[in-house]
C-alpha positions in Angstrom: -18.0 6.9 -3.5 -19.5 4.2 -5.7 -19.5 1.2 -3.4 -22.7 -0.3 -2.2 -21.3 -1.7 1.1 -18.7 -0.4 3.6 -16.8 -1.9 6.4 -16.8 0.1 9.6 -14.9 -0.6 12.8 -16.2 0.8 16.1 -16.1 0.3 19.8 -18.8 -2.1 21.2 -17.4 -2.4 24.7 -17.3 0.9 26.6 -15.1 -0.4 29.4 -12.5 -1.7 27.0 -12.7 1.5 25.1 -11.7 3.4 28.2 -8.8 1.1 28.7 -7.9 1.3 24.9 -8.2 -2.5 24.8 -8.6 -3.3 21.1 -10.6 -6.5 21.8 -13.5 -4.1 22.5 -13.8 -3.2 18.8 -16.1 -4.9 16.3 -16.6 -4.8 12.5 -19.8 -4.1 10.7 -21.1 -3.9 7.2 -22.9 -0.6 6.5 -25.1 -0.5 3.4 -25.4 2.6 1.2 -29.2 2.4 1.4 -29.2 2.6 5.2 -30.9 5.8 6.5 -28.4 8.4 7.7 -25.5 7.3 5.5 -24.3 9.8 2.9 -21.1 10.0 0.8 -19.5 12.2 -1.8 -16.4 12.4 -4.1 -13.2 14.1 -3.3 -11.8 16.4 -6.1 -8.5 18.2 -6.6 -6.2 15.4 -5.5 -2.5 15.6 -6.0 -2.3 12.2 -7.6 -4.1 8.9 -8.3 -6.7 11.0 -10.3 -7.8 7.9 -12.3 -9.2 6.4 -9.1 -12.3 7.5 -7.2 -11.8 8.7 -3.6 -14.7 9.5 -1.5 -15.8 10.7 1.9 -18.8 9.6 4.1 -21.0 10.7 6.9 -23.0 8.7 9.4 -25.9 10.3 11.2 -27.8 7.9 13.6 -27.3 4.9 11.3 -28.8 1.7 12.8 -27.0 -1.5 11.8 -28.6 -4.9 12.5 -26.8 -7.7 14.3 -26.7 -9.7 11.1 -24.3 -7.2 9.6 -21.7 -8.0 12.2 -18.5 -9.4 10.5 -16.9 -12.2 12.5 -17.5 -12.2 16.2 -18.0 -9.3 18.6 -14.6 -8.0 19.7 -12.8 -9.2 16.6 -12.9 -5.9 14.7 -9.3 -4.9 15.3 -8.0 -8.3 14.2 -10.0 -8.1 11.0 -8.8 -4.6 10.3 -5.1 -5.7 10.8 -5.6 -8.7 8.6 -7.1 -6.5 5.9 -4.3 -4.0 6.2 -1.8 -6.8 5.7 -3.3 -7.6 2.4 -3.4 -4.0 1.4 0.2 -3.4 2.4 1.3 -6.3 0.1 -0.5 -4.8 -2.9 0.7 -1.3 -2.2 4.3 -2.6 -2.0 3.9 -4.3 -5.4 2.5 -1.1 -6.9 5.3 1.0 -5.5 7.8 -1.5 -6.9 6.2 -1.0 -10.3 6.6 2.8 -9.9 10.3 2.3 -9.3 10.7 0.2 -12.4 8.7 2.7 -14.5 10.9 5.6 -13.2 14.0 3.6 -13.9 12.9 2.6 -17.4 11.9 6.2 -18.3 15.2 7.5 -17.0 17.2 5.0 -19.0 15.3 5.8 -22.2 15.7 9.5 -21.7 19.4 9.3 -20.7 20.2 7.3 -23.8 18.7 9.9 -26.1 19.2 13.3 -24.4 22.5 15.0 -25.2 24.2 17.9 -23.4 27.7 19.2 -24.0 28.2 17.0 -27.0 27.4 13.7 -25.3 24.4 11.7 -24.1 23.6 12.3 -20.4 23.9 8.6 -19.8 27.6 9.2 -19.9 27.5 11.6 -17.0 28.5 9.9 -13.7 25.9 11.5 -11.5 23.1 10.4 -13.9 24.6 6.9 -13.8 24.5 7.1 -10.0 20.8 7.9 -9.9 20.0 5.1 -12.3 22.1 2.6 -10.3 20.2 3.6 -7.2 16.9 3.0 -8.9 18.1 -0.4 -10.0 19.1 -1.3 -6.5 15.9 0.0 -5.0 13.8 -1.9 -7.6 15.5 -5.2 -7.0 15.4 -4.8 -3.2 11.7 -3.8 -3.2 10.8 -6.6 -5.5 12.4 -9.2 -3.3 10.7 -7.8 -0.2 7.2 -8.0 -1.5 7.9 -11.4 -3.2 9.0 -12.7 0.2 5.9 -11.4 1.9 3.8 -13.1 -0.8 5.7 -16.3 -0.4 5.1 -16.4 3.4 1.4 -15.7 2.8 1.2 -18.5 0.2 2.8 -20.9 2.7 0.2 -20.1 5.3 2.8 -18.5 7.5 2.5 -15.1 9.4 3.4 -12.4 7.0 2.4 -9.1 8.7 6.0 -8.2 9.6 7.2 -8.9 6.0 4.3 -7.0 4.4 5.0 -4.0 6.7 8.7 -4.0 5.7 7.9 -4.4 2.0 5.3 -1.6 2.1 7.5 0.8 4.0 10.6 0.3 1.9 9.0 0.1 -1.5 6.9 3.2 -1.1 9.7 5.3 0.4 12.0 4.2 -2.4 9.4 4.8 -5.1 9.2 8.4 -4.0 13.0 8.7 -4.2 13.1 7.0 -7.6 10.4 9.3 -9.0 12.2 12.3 -7.7 15.5 11.2 -9.2 13.7 10.5 -12.5 12.5 14.1 -12.7 16.0 15.4 -12.0 17.4 13.2 -14.8 14.7 14.7 -17.2 15.6 18.2 -16.1 13.1 20.8 -17.0 11.2 18.3 -19.2 10.6 16.2 -16.0 8.7 19.1 -14.5 6.1 19.1 -17.3 3.4 16.6 -18.2 5.0 16.0 -21.5 6.8 13.1 -19.7 5.3 10.6 -17.3 7.8 11.0 -14.5 6.0 13.9 -12.8 2.9 11.7 -12.6 4.9 9.0 -10.9 5.9 11.4 -8.1 2.4 12.6 -7.6 0.9 9.2 -7.5 3.5 7.5 -5.3 3.2 10.1 -2.5 -0.2 8.7 -1.5 1.3 5.3 -1.1 3.7 6.6 1.5 0.7 7.6 3.5 -2.1 5.0 3.2 -2.0 1.5 4.6 0.1 2.9 7.4 2.4 5.9 7.1 6.2 5.6 6.8 6.4 6.7 10.4 4.2 4.0 11.8 6.0 1.3 9.8 9.3 2.7 11.1 8.2 2.3 14.6 6.7 -1.2 14.0 9.9 -2.5 12.4 11.9 -1.1 15.3 9.6 -2.7 17.9 9.9 -6.1 16.1 13.6 -5.9 15.8 14.0 -4.9 19.5 11.7 -7.7 20.7 9.1 -5.2 21.9 6.5 -6.5 19.5 5.6 -10.0 18.5 4.0 -11.1 15.2 0.7 -12.5 16.0 -1.0 -15.3 14.0 -3.8 -14.4 11.7 -7.4 -14.5 13.0 -7.8 -17.5 10.8 -4.9 -19.4 9.4 -4.9 -19.9 5.6 -3.8 -23.1 3.8 -0.6 -22.9 1.8 -1.2 -21.8 -1.8 -0.9 -24.8 -4.2 -1.1 -23.5 -7.7 -1.2 -27.0 -9.3 -4.3 -27.9 -7.3 -5.9 -24.5 -8.2 -5.2 -25.0 -11.9 -6.6 -28.5 -11.7 -9.8 -27.2 -10.0 -10.2 -24.5 -12.6 -10.0 -27.1 -15.3 -13.0 -29.0 -14.0 
């Protein structure tokens, strides 16, 4: 609700629209100052309350040809390329939630006592923390692998999808287990774990729900879907050259 420019994807070929051919979609920049564009702020969200979330409305907005992004018919490719970047960052954030839930649970388990002993000594508490550790290491390696592929200039859509899917689902599980370890305290905002659960729920939904990623991964595994190259291949990331350029 604070941005000045927005990316919109729409059908520009009616025949391809009828056939559901994605090559009939194009990408445009819509400016806030354009007549017919309005937006507002969403309130009362379950989580991610520190970030702005808005809605918009378009009423007979006229967009000039010069606001076309890429070529006509490339909208879907651009959208998928952008989603790939978003999925990587969402996976990284979800991995951070798992780590935070794990760390909070460890700290609490090592101080909270019941029945004359710290709850860290209870086997089922240990099991939850062990699961969080496994989920953290797995999710971390998945998004690092996706990033490595991107840095090498290789297709990374499949890896980014897998990382986003697994990291977000496991972050939800980790946050829920953290609340259980905290007991009644975990249900109050005196401890951060309830916030972790509220925040991570959105990540399971945006940048592709868990359902769509489940289907995508199945199609890739079954050979029903092929990973397509990016609209524009990127050179391999060379940190030494980047640092040298920044020093100039």
